C-alpha positions as CSV (number, residue, x, y, z in Angstrom):
1,M,94.2,97.3,106.9
2,T,91.8,99.4,108.5
3,A,90.9,102.7,106.8
4,D,89.7,106.0,108.4
5,P,87.8,108.1,106.0
6,S,88.5,111.3,107.9
7,D,92.5,111.3,107.2
8,D,92.9,109.1,104.1
9,R,95.3,107.0,105.9
10,I,95.2,103.1,106.1
11,G,96.6,100.6,108.4
12,V,99.9,98.8,107.3
13,L,101.3,95.7,109.0
14,N,104.9,94.6,109.2
15,V,105.6,90.6,109.3
16,N,108.8,91.4,111.6
17,H,106.9,93.2,114.1
18,P,103.5,91.0,114.7
19,G,100.5,93.0,115.9
20,S,102.2,96.5,115.1
21,V,100.1,98.6,112.5
22,Q,101.4,101.7,111.2
23,R,99.0,104.3,109.7
24,R,100.1,105.3,106.1
25,D,98.9,107.5,103.2
26,A,96.2,105.2,101.7
27,R,96.7,106.1,98.1
28,R,100.4,105.5,98.2
29,V,99.9,102.1,100.0
30,A,97.3,101.2,97.2
31,E,99.4,102.3,94.3
32,V,102.6,100.4,95.7
33,R,100.6,97.4,96.5
34,R,99.0,97.3,93.2
35,A,102.4,97.7,91.7
36,Y,104.1,94.9,93.8
37,L,100.9,92.4,93.0
38,S,101.4,93.3,89.1
39,V,105.1,92.4,88.9
40,L,105.4,89.3,91.5
41,P,105.0,86.0,89.8
42,E,102.6,83.4,91.3
43,A,105.3,80.7,91.4
44,S,108.8,80.2,92.8
45,P,111.6,81.1,92.4
46,G,110.2,84.6,92.2
47,L,112.0,87.8,91.9
48,T,114.7,89.2,94.4
49,I,113.5,92.4,96.1
50,A,115.9,94.4,93.9
51,E,114.2,92.8,90.5
52,A,111.0,93.4,91.8
53,E,111.6,97.3,92.8
54,R,113.3,97.8,89.5
55,R,110.0,96.7,87.8
56,L,107.5,98.2,90.3
57,I,109.1,101.7,90.6
58,P,108.2,102.7,86.9
59,L,104.6,101.6,87.3
60,L,104.1,104.2,90.2
61,P,102.3,107.4,89.6
62,A,104.8,110.4,89.3
63,E,102.1,112.7,91.2
64,L,102.9,110.6,94.5
65,F,106.4,109.5,93.7
66,P,108.0,112.3,91.7
67,D,111.2,110.9,90.1
68,G,110.8,107.7,92.1
69,V,111.6,109.6,95.6
70,K,111.0,107.6,98.6
71,A,109.6,104.7,96.3
72,G,112.2,102.4,97.7
73,W,111.0,102.9,101.3
74,W,107.3,102.5,100.3
75,A,108.0,99.3,98.4
76,K,109.9,98.0,101.4
77,A,106.8,98.8,103.8
78,I,104.4,97.2,101.2
79,Q,106.4,94.0,100.9
80,L,106.4,93.5,104.6
81,D,102.6,94.4,104.9
82,L,101.7,91.7,102.1
83,E,104.1,89.1,103.7
84,A,102.3,89.9,107.2
85,R,98.9,89.2,105.2
86,G,100.1,86.2,103.6
87,I,99.7,87.5,100.2
88,I,103.3,87.1,99.2
89,V,105.9,84.5,100.2
90,R,109.3,84.9,101.0
91,E,111.7,82.0,99.6
92,P,114.0,80.7,102.2
93,V,117.2,81.5,99.9
94,R,119.7,84.2,99.4
95,P,119.4,86.7,97.9
96,L,115.6,86.9,99.3
97,R,113.2,86.0,96.5
98,L,109.4,86.8,96.6
99,H,106.4,85.6,95.0
100,R,102.6,85.9,95.1
101,R,100.9,83.1,96.9
102,P,98.8,81.3,94.7
103,E,95.6,81.2,96.4
104,A,95.9,84.9,97.7
105,H,94.5,86.5,94.3
106,D,93.3,89.4,95.9
107,F,93.1,91.4,99.2
108,S,90.5,93.6,101.1
109,P,91.6,97.0,101.9
110,A,89.2,96.7,104.8
111,T,90.7,93.9,106.8
112,P,93.2,94.4,109.8
């Protein structure tokens, strides 16, 4: 993730499009990332995406996500970013389940 202090945007990766970086609102990225990492367990079987979203959306600040508007889109974007960075793991099951990688306790917002 690269930050540009002049515009308060930060680079977000996508596991499905390696090498692609999209610039997104840094505060929203940080809040959704914090919420995602707080709800995902560190071990398999993890949570389905629907379970994770149900748990994380109430944790998001209303000033950034009034009534949860667009929170689902942001949750998906951050899920793909965390996967691309190796911070969360996608289990090879259906429905898709996610959990934190045990050795990836934190992330640096300044890394690409």
